[in-house]
N, C-alpha and C positions, 0 to 999 in steps of 0.2 A: 504494500500500500504506500503510494507516494503522495507527497504534499502537492496540492494544486498551486501553480506558480502565478505570479502577477506579471501582467504585461505593462510596460511603461507607457504612459500617455502624457502628452503635453497639455491636453485640454480635459476639462471635467465633463463627463457625459451627463445629459439631462433627460428627464422623462419619468413617467410613473413606473417604468420597468426596472428602476435602479434603487439600490440602497447604498448608504455611505457609512464608512467606519473611519475612525482615526487610525493613522498608521503609527505603530509603536516602534521604538528603537530597541531591538533585541535580536534574538535568534529564532527563526521559524522552527516550530517543533510539533511533531505528532506525539501525543501521549497515549500509549497503549496501557489500559488498566484492566487487570484480570484478577479479581479477588484482592489479595494482599500484595500483588506484584505490580510494579510500574516500570515501563520502558519509555524513555524520552528519546526520540529519534529526530535527527536534523533533516533538513530538506535534501541533503546529499546522502541520506541513508546511513549516517554515522550515529552511534549512541552517545548521548550526553552521560556524564557521570552522575548517576542518580543520587549518590551520597552527597554531592555538592549541592543538590537541590532537594535535600531531604524534607524540608518543611513543605515544599510544593508537592512532593510525592505523597506525603502523609495526607495532605489536604485533598488530593485527587482520590485517594482510597476512601476517605470519608464521604466525599461528594457522590461517588458512584455506588456506594453501599454494597460493594462486593460484586457488582454486576460487570460483565465484560463490556467495556466502553472504549471507543477511540475518539479522541478530541483533537482539534487543530487549533493552534494558537501561536503566540509569541512568547518565548521564554526570555525574560529580562535578564541581561547579563551582569547587572550591577545593582547596587542598592539592596532592595528586598529580595532579589532573585525570584520574583513572582512570575506567575503564568497568566497571560491574558488570553482567554478562550473565546474564539469567534465561530467555531463550527463543530458539529458532531457528525461523525462518519459511521459509527456503529453503536448500537445500544442493546445490551442484553443479548448479544449474538446476532442481532438483526442488522444487515447491511443497509445503511440509509443513503448511500452515495447517489442513487438514481432519483431520489426525491428532489423536487425543486428546492433551491436554497431557502426560500422563505418558510417552507415547511420544516426544514432542518433547524432553522432559527427558533421556531416555536417549540420544537422538541428540546432544544438546548435550554430555552427559558424555563420549560417545565422541570428539567433536571435541576436547575439552580433554585427553583422554588420548592423543591422536595424537602421532606423532613430531614434527610441526610445532609442537605446543603446548609441547613441552619447552624451546623456545628463546625463548618470549615473555617480555617484561619484566613488571615488577610493575604496569604500567599497565592491565592487563586481568585480571578475575577472574570465575570462575564463582560465581554465587550459590547457596549451599546451600539446601536445603529440608528441612522436617520433615514427617513423616506423622502425628505426634501432637503436639498443642500445646493444653494446657488453659487455662482461665481463670486458674488459679493461676500457670501459666507466664507468661501475659501480664502479670499484675499484677507479677510479679517483674521482667520485662523493663522495665516502665515505671518501676521505681525507678532505672534508669540513664538516661543521656542518649540514649535511643532514640526514633525517630520513631513506630514502631508496627509492625504486622504486616499483610502481604498474604496473604489466603486465596484459593486458587484450586481450582476443581473439577478433579479428575484427568481427568475425561472431556471437559472443555471443548475445543472447537475454537477457533481463533484467528479471531474474527469481525471484529475491527477496530472494534467499537463498544462502548459501555459497557453491560455486562449484569451480572446478579446472579451470574454465574459467577466473576467476579474482584472481590473485596471488599477494601477497606482499612479497618483499624481503628486509629485513632490513639491514641497515649498522650497524656494530659494531664499532662505532667511538671511543669508550673508549680505543681502543687498543693503542692509542698514550700516554695514561697515565700509567706510570710504577707503578705496585702494589708491594710494599714492604711488607715483612712478611705476605704472603698470608695465611699461615697455623696458624697464631696466633689465639688462642681461645678468642673470644670476648664475647660470651654467653656460660654459662654452664648449664647442665641439661635441655635439651641436649646440647652437644657442637656444637657451630656454629662458623665457622672460618671467618676471614676477607674476604677471597676470596668468601665465600658464600654470604656475605653482598654485596660485589661488584657485584656479579652475579645478586642478587636481584634487585639492583638499575639500572643496565644496562637493565634488562628485563622490569622493570616497568617505565623506563624513559619516554616513550611516554604518560603515564598516569599522572605521577607526575609533569612533566615539565610545563604543562599548569597552574598548581596551584602555582608554585614557580617562574617562569620566570617573569621578570619585577617587582619584589617585593623585598623590603629589607627583609633580613633573620636574624634569630638568630639560631645558631647551637648548638646542644648538642654533645659534644665530650667526648669519653671515651678511652683515650690512653692506659689504663691498663685493659680494659674490663669493662662491664657494672656494675660490682659489686664494682668497686673501683674508687672513685674520678672523676666522670663525672662532666663536667662544661659547662656553657653557653659561647658561643663565638659570640659576636655581631659586632665585628669590625675586619678588616683585613687591615693592613698598614694604620691605622687611618681612614679608610673609612668603611661605612656600606657594608655588604656583599650582593652581588647579584649573580645570576646564569643565564646564557643564553644558555647553551648547555649541551649535554651529558658529554663532557669532563670536564666542570666546576663541574658538579654533582659528577663525579667519582673522580675528584681531591680532593673534600671535603671528600669523603668517604675514600680515600687513607690517608687523614690527620685526620683519626679517628672519623669522624662525623657519628653519628648514627641517630639523629633526625634532621629534618628540620622544623623550625617554621617560619611563615610568618606574615608580616604586613597585616592590613586590607585594604590597599590602594596600588595602583600601583605606580611605580617610576615616571612615567610621569604625574601623577595626585595625588601627594603625600598628599595633604591637602583635598582630596575628597575621603573618604573611599568608597569601593564598596562591601565589604564582612563583614557581621555581624555574629558573632559566639556566641552561648550560650552553655556553658559547664555545664551539669547537674552533680554536684559533690555530691554524696550521703554520708550520715553518715555511719560510719563503720558498716559492717554486715547487711546493709539494704537488704531486700528481693528484688530479681530482678524484680518481678512483680510490686512492688511499683516504682522502677526506671523507668520501661517501661510506667507506668501510667503517670509519670511526663513528659516523652517525648510526650505522647499524649495530655496532658493538655497544654503544651507549644505550640505544633503544632496548637491546636485549637485556642489559643489566637492570634497567628500570622496569621492564615487564616482569622480570623474575621477582622483583620486589612488590609485584601486584599493582603497579602504577600504569597509567595510560598516557604516554607521552604524545605530544604534538610536534609538528615540524614546521619551521619557517626559514626562508632565506635570510641571511644577515644583510644582504646588499653589499657585502664586502668579500672577504676571502673564505669564510666558513659558513656553517649552518648553525641555527639555534634549535635546541631541543627543549621544549617547554612542558611543564607538568602543572596542572591545576590541583590545588589542595583545598580541603575544607579548612577555614582559618581556625586552627586550634593550637598549633605550636607557637611558642615565642620565638623571637629572632635568633637567640643563641642556639636553640635546638634545631631550628630550621637550617641555619648556616652549617651546623655540624653534620646534619644529614646530607646536605649537598656535598660537603667536603668528603664524607665517607664514600659517596658514589664515585666521585672523581678518583679517590684513592684506590678503590676496587679496580677501576680501569687501569691505573698505573701499575698496580701489583699483578694484575692478570696478564697484561700485555706491556711490559716495561720497555720494549723496543719501539712501541708505537705512541705511547701517551705519557704525558707528564702533568703533575699538579703544580709545578714550579713556574711562576710567572716570568722569571728571567729568561730573556731570549737566547742567551748563550747556552742554556740548559735545554733548548728546544730543537736542537739540530736533528732533522729528519723525523720529528715527532709533532704530535698535536697537543697543544695546551688545552686541557679541559678546564675552562674558566668557570669555577664554582663561586668565586669571590663576590660576584655581583648579587649573590643571595644573602646580602648583609644589610642590616638596617641603614637606610639612607643611600645605599647604592642603587643604581638604576640600570635598565636595559632598554634598548630601542623598542618602541611600540610596534605592534603589527600594523602594517600599511603606512608606516612613516617613510617619507623620503630620506635618503642619505645624502650628505654633502660630499658626494663622490662622483667621479666621472660618469657620464651618461645618466645621471639622476636615477640611480638604482633605488629599490624599495625593499624593505624587510617585509616579506609577504608570506602569509601562511600557505603551505602547499600540502597536498596529499602525500602520504608515505609512498604510494605507488609511483609518484612523479619524481622521486629522489634522483633517479638516473637520467631524468629528462631535463631537469632545471638546475642550472649552476647556481652557486651562492649569490652571484651578481647577475642572475639571469632575468630578474623581473625589474622593469624600470617604468618610468612615467609614460613611455610610448606603448608598452605591451601589457600593462597591468590588467586591462580589461579581459585578457585571455585567461586569467587565473581566478577561479572561485567566485562565490557570492552571487546574490540575486540583484 
């Protein structure tokens, strides 16, 4: 069973045959509930870590009362980690996908009005919809920090593919931030202007924001272009930097930010980190096959520990292997765990890997950088540009694409070819 995808639209469809929902900022998710078991599956058929969303999973079990149910919605990636439910595909074993959308909506409303639903937590919510929504309403919506609107035909069945029955119309909220010097050349060979960088971050905002919202940030700014005097910026008005909206994001780009680096913990649980990052930093001139073998070896160690690692390009020489955690450990324990993983790599394959940061100890080896898993240290955010030749990007990629995509293989020109809706 696959999630039905949204088709982008530049205009808002009108007429009695449509309903309208707010577009939420998170991860598309199908929730499969069967008695006391819950599976949360992404639009790309990957499983989310249910332990990370335990409160949501518990709420789903209570809501469904032990019946077999499949729900569609948006899993929020930050803050409450809640689940915004907008469709029901199966109830008590009955397949509802051939029913018109408006009938499925009524069944979903009945579920949320049931006795079982009265005891659910605030981690799960029914998405409201509107039967009338004008262009004027849309324009007003976009003056706030909203992502946009999803328009759906009332009569549409749930086909599981992208059709013109489900449309997404996005707000361009960044228009309230004035861009100065839009033609300034920031990257050379090829030339990339400040306006092109703004356009990239506006387009990628729905993907990058879940990784940087509610986290302290360090920024790399390049006021004279990436080839001259770039610097780290960790404070603004004597406070740590945070971003909560598209406007905040573009404000920082307007102020010459190229790269966004994040803490491993969220602001509201600062002393309990939830993202561990291993940076595989190879010796100069190392063969790409050897670097990729290092990624596989590290993945194997993490999987043996019962963890589910993710992969992204660094935009530089190596790859990043990322593990999401439930925020429970303190920083000292978290850092120690990361160091132990790197030490296992060094002890198991001493001719390939080192935990020593000094370059003279790295000849022919990969440095497994575990040190960034320290309080106050940062790592480059997913979908951030890098201040490197060709405007490379640190981009999440699938494990099966490891042999296809080089560490610097994703850039501002081809990022649309990789992942995401």
